[in-house]
C-alpha atoms as an extended CHARMM CRD file, in Angstrom:
* protein
*
       112  EXT
         1         1  MET       CA             42.6650000000       81.4770000000      135.7060000000  PROA      1               0.0000000000
         2         2  ASN       CA             41.0390000000       78.7850000000      134.0480000000  PROA      2               0.0000000000
         3         3  TYR       CA             41.4690000000       77.8840000000      130.1990000000  PROA      3               0.0000000000
         4         4  ILE       CA             38.4280000000       79.6980000000      129.3250000000  PROA      4               0.0000000000
         5         5  GLU       CA             39.4610000000       82.8090000000      130.8180000000  PROA      5               0.0000000000
         6         6  LEU       CA             42.5830000000       82.1980000000      128.7800000000  PROA      6               0.0000000000
         7         7  LEU       CA             41.6240000000       80.9220000000      125.7360000000  PROA      7               0.0000000000
         8         8  THR       CA             38.2000000000       83.7520000000      125.2780000000  PROA      8               0.0000000000
         9         9  PRO       CA             39.8880000000       86.6080000000      124.1010000000  PROA      9               0.0000000000
        10        10  LEU       CA             42.4110000000       84.7630000000      121.6300000000  PROA      10              0.0000000000
        11        11  VAL       CA             38.8110000000       83.0110000000      120.2140000000  PROA      11              0.0000000000
        12        12  ILE       CA             37.4760000000       86.7710000000      119.7290000000  PROA      12              0.0000000000
        13        13  MET       CA             40.0940000000       87.7670000000      118.2110000000  PROA      13              0.0000000000
        14        14  LEU       CA             40.4270000000       84.7920000000      115.5350000000  PROA      14              0.0000000000
        15        15  ILE       CA             36.7340000000       85.3460000000      115.0210000000  PROA      15              0.0000000000
        16        16  GLY       CA             37.0320000000       88.8810000000      114.2100000000  PROA      16              0.0000000000
        17        17  ALA       CA             40.1930000000       88.0200000000      111.5180000000  PROA      17              0.0000000000
        18        18  ALA       CA             38.3110000000       85.5180000000      109.9930000000  PROA      18              0.0000000000
        19        19  ILE       CA             35.2240000000       87.7020000000      109.2540000000  PROA      19              0.0000000000
        20        20  ALA       CA             37.9260000000       90.6210000000      108.3280000000  PROA      20              0.0000000000
        21        21  TYR       CA             39.2800000000       88.1670000000      106.0340000000  PROA      21              0.0000000000
        22        22  PHE       CA             36.0710000000       86.9460000000      104.7550000000  PROA      22              0.0000000000
        23        23  GLN       CA             34.8140000000       90.7510000000      103.8830000000  PROA      23              0.0000000000
        24        24  ARG       CA             38.3680000000       91.4450000000      102.4190000000  PROA      24              0.0000000000
        25        25  LYS       CA             37.8400000000       88.3170000000       99.9180000000  PROA      25              0.0000000000
        26        26  GLY       CA             34.5570000000       89.2080000000       98.5390000000  PROA      26              0.0000000000
        27        27  TYR       CA             32.2070000000       86.6360000000      100.7290000000  PROA      27              0.0000000000
        28        28  ILE       CA             30.9920000000       88.9980000000      102.7820000000  PROA      28              0.0000000000
        29        29  SER       CA             29.9080000000       92.3030000000      101.6550000000  PROA      29              0.0000000000
        30        30  ALA       CA             31.2820000000       95.5130000000      103.5930000000  PROA      30              0.0000000000
        31        31  GLU       CA             27.4980000000       96.6570000000      103.7060000000  PROA      31              0.0000000000
        32        32  LEU       CA             26.6900000000       93.6010000000      105.2870000000  PROA      32              0.0000000000
        33        33  ALA       CA             29.6270000000       93.5950000000      107.7070000000  PROA      33              0.0000000000
        34        34  LYS       CA             28.6950000000       97.0810000000      109.0390000000  PROA      34              0.0000000000
        35        35  LYS       CA             25.0500000000       96.1000000000      109.5000000000  PROA      35              0.0000000000
        36        36  LEU       CA             26.2140000000       93.2330000000      111.7160000000  PROA      36              0.0000000000
        37        37  GLU       CA             28.0800000000       95.3780000000      113.7720000000  PROA      37              0.0000000000
        38        38  LEU       CA             25.8280000000       98.2510000000      114.4940000000  PROA      38              0.0000000000
        39        39  ASP       CA             23.1520000000       95.0170000000      115.3370000000  PROA      39              0.0000000000
        40        40  VAL       CA             25.5620000000       93.7810000000      117.8330000000  PROA      40              0.0000000000
        41        41  GLN       CA             25.9600000000       97.0080000000      119.2800000000  PROA      41              0.0000000000
        42        42  GLY       CA             22.4890000000       97.2550000000      119.4720000000  PROA      42              0.0000000000
        43        43  SER       CA             21.6780000000       94.2790000000      120.9330000000  PROA      43              0.0000000000
        44        44  VAL       CA             24.5620000000       94.2650000000      123.3020000000  PROA      44              0.0000000000
        45        45  ALA       CA             23.5920000000       98.0110000000      124.3510000000  PROA      45              0.0000000000
        46        46  ALA       CA             20.0770000000       96.6840000000      124.3940000000  PROA      46              0.0000000000
        47        47  VAL       CA             20.3340000000       93.7060000000      126.9820000000  PROA      47              0.0000000000
        48        48  GLN       CA             22.9160000000       96.0930000000      129.2440000000  PROA      48              0.0000000000
        49        49  HSD       CA             19.9960000000       98.6810000000      129.6350000000  PROA      49              0.0000000000
        50        50  GLU       CA             17.0940000000       96.1130000000      130.1630000000  PROA      50              0.0000000000
        51        51  TYR       CA             18.9510000000       93.2470000000      131.8970000000  PROA      51              0.0000000000
        52        52  VAL       CA             22.0140000000       93.9870000000      133.2450000000  PROA      52              0.0000000000
        53        53  ALA       CA             21.5590000000       97.3850000000      134.8280000000  PROA      53              0.0000000000
        54        54  ALA       CA             18.6230000000       95.9600000000      136.8040000000  PROA      54              0.0000000000
        55        55  ILE       CA             20.4050000000       92.8240000000      137.7470000000  PROA      55              0.0000000000
        56        56  LYS       CA             23.6020000000       95.2090000000      138.9470000000  PROA      56              0.0000000000
        57        57  ALA       CA             20.9060000000       97.6080000000      140.8410000000  PROA      57              0.0000000000
        58        58  ALA       CA             19.1170000000       94.5870000000      142.6030000000  PROA      58              0.0000000000
        59        59  ASN       CA             22.2360000000       92.7940000000      143.8210000000  PROA      59              0.0000000000
        60        60  GLU       CA             23.6270000000       94.1620000000      146.8660000000  PROA      60              0.0000000000
        61        61  ASP       CA             27.1490000000       94.4210000000      145.8270000000  PROA      61              0.0000000000
        62        62  GLY       CA             26.5320000000       95.4750000000      142.2030000000  PROA      62              0.0000000000
        63        63  VAL       CA             28.3450000000       92.7570000000      140.6400000000  PROA      63              0.0000000000
        64        64  VAL       CA             27.0910000000       90.4420000000      137.8690000000  PROA      64              0.0000000000
        65        65  THR       CA             27.3930000000       86.5700000000      138.5930000000  PROA      65              0.0000000000
        66        66  PRO       CA             28.4870000000       84.3290000000      135.9390000000  PROA      66              0.0000000000
        67        67  GLN       CA             25.2150000000       82.8290000000      135.6350000000  PROA      67              0.0000000000
        68        68  GLU       CA             23.6180000000       86.5800000000      135.1600000000  PROA      68              0.0000000000
        69        69  ALA       CA             26.3550000000       87.3280000000      132.2580000000  PROA      69              0.0000000000
        70        70  GLU       CA             25.6440000000       83.8690000000      130.6490000000  PROA      70              0.0000000000
        71        71  ASN       CA             21.8670000000       84.8590000000      130.5560000000  PROA      71              0.0000000000
        72        72  ALA       CA             22.7690000000       88.2600000000      129.0390000000  PROA      72              0.0000000000
        73        73  ARG       CA             24.8800000000       86.5710000000      126.3710000000  PROA      73              0.0000000000
        74        74  LYS       CA             21.9900000000       83.9530000000      125.3330000000  PROA      74              0.0000000000
        75        75  MET       CA             19.5990000000       87.2710000000      125.7640000000  PROA      75              0.0000000000
        76        76  ALA       CA             22.0200000000       89.5780000000      123.2080000000  PROA      76              0.0000000000
        77        77  LEU       CA             22.3080000000       86.4870000000      121.1060000000  PROA      77              0.0000000000
        78        78  ALA       CA             18.7630000000       86.0150000000      120.4880000000  PROA      78              0.0000000000
        79        79  LYS       CA             18.1160000000       89.4950000000      120.2060000000  PROA      79              0.0000000000
        80        80  LEU       CA             20.8780000000       89.7980000000      117.6700000000  PROA      80              0.0000000000
        81        81  ILE       CA             19.4380000000       86.8210000000      115.4190000000  PROA      81              0.0000000000
        82        82  ALA       CA             16.0130000000       88.2860000000      115.8020000000  PROA      82              0.0000000000
        83        83  VAL       CA             17.2010000000       91.7100000000      114.4990000000  PROA      83              0.0000000000
        84        84  GLY       CA             19.0410000000       90.5060000000      111.6970000000  PROA      84              0.0000000000
        85        85  LYS       CA             15.4350000000       88.6330000000      110.1690000000  PROA      85              0.0000000000
        86        86  GLU       CA             13.6590000000       91.3510000000      110.6440000000  PROA      86              0.0000000000
        87        87  LYS       CA             16.1340000000       92.8720000000      108.1220000000  PROA      87              0.0000000000
        88        88  GLY       CA             16.1600000000       89.7150000000      106.3980000000  PROA      88              0.0000000000
        89        89  ILE       CA             19.3340000000       88.2880000000      107.3010000000  PROA      89              0.0000000000
        90        90  ASP       CA             19.9290000000       85.4340000000      108.7530000000  PROA      90              0.0000000000
        91        91  TYR       CA             22.7860000000       86.2240000000      110.6790000000  PROA      91              0.0000000000
        92        92  ALA       CA             23.4120000000       82.5600000000      112.1770000000  PROA      92              0.0000000000
        93        93  LYS       CA             23.2130000000       80.7590000000      109.0920000000  PROA      93              0.0000000000
        94        94  THR       CA             25.7940000000       83.2110000000      107.3520000000  PROA      94              0.0000000000
        95        95  TYR       CA             28.1420000000       83.6660000000      109.9460000000  PROA      95              0.0000000000
        96        96  GLY       CA             27.5970000000       80.9570000000      112.6100000000  PROA      96              0.0000000000
        97        97  VAL       CA             26.4170000000       81.3580000000      116.0850000000  PROA      97              0.0000000000
        98        98  THR       CA             30.2050000000       80.9280000000      117.5050000000  PROA      98              0.0000000000
        99        99  ALA       CA             31.1980000000       83.7290000000      115.6830000000  PROA      99              0.0000000000
       100       100  LEU       CA             28.0930000000       85.7910000000      116.4400000000  PROA      100             0.0000000000
       101       101  VAL       CA             28.9300000000       85.2620000000      120.5490000000  PROA      101             0.0000000000
       102       102  GLY       CA             32.6180000000       85.8520000000      119.7080000000  PROA      102             0.0000000000
       103       103  LEU       CA             31.2230000000       89.2610000000      117.7420000000  PROA      103             0.0000000000
       104       104  ILE       CA             29.0420000000       90.0920000000      121.3990000000  PROA      104             0.0000000000
       105       105  GLU       CA             31.9700000000       89.3420000000      123.7230000000  PROA      105             0.0000000000
       106       106  LYS       CA             34.0280000000       91.4020000000      121.8950000000  PROA      106             0.0000000000
       107       107  LYS       CA             31.6610000000       94.4450000000      121.9340000000  PROA      107             0.0000000000
       108       108  VAL       CA             30.5330000000       93.5460000000      126.0590000000  PROA      108             0.0000000000
       109       109  THR       CA             34.5170000000       94.1050000000      126.4830000000  PROA      109             0.0000000000
       110       110  GLU       CA             34.7970000000       97.0860000000      124.4730000000  PROA      110             0.0000000000
       111       111  LEU       CA             31.9260000000       98.4490000000      126.5740000000  PROA      111             0.0000000000
       112       112  LYS       CA             33.2610000000       97.4980000000      130.1810000000  PROA      112             0.0000000000
């Protein structure tokens, strides 16, 4: 196991804890946190449906390669940021790209 595989769950947990802390302190409203959660779920589900399922079907072994998984994460991030902008929310500025990637990773792990 490499360091990235070892540290990824820890980083995801810390990002989730930081967002919860900011929400409790009033820096992030409960309404905004809920919108983010729903938008993360929708973005990940859309990429899963549109991209990952097609790749799994196309690959003989049905396995997504690390590069394909990275492409899917980038697609989910772009979709999440676009959805936020459509709603007048700049998720990247509000939370930071690292936190958004952590939330996407968390959602992908939940859906597996």
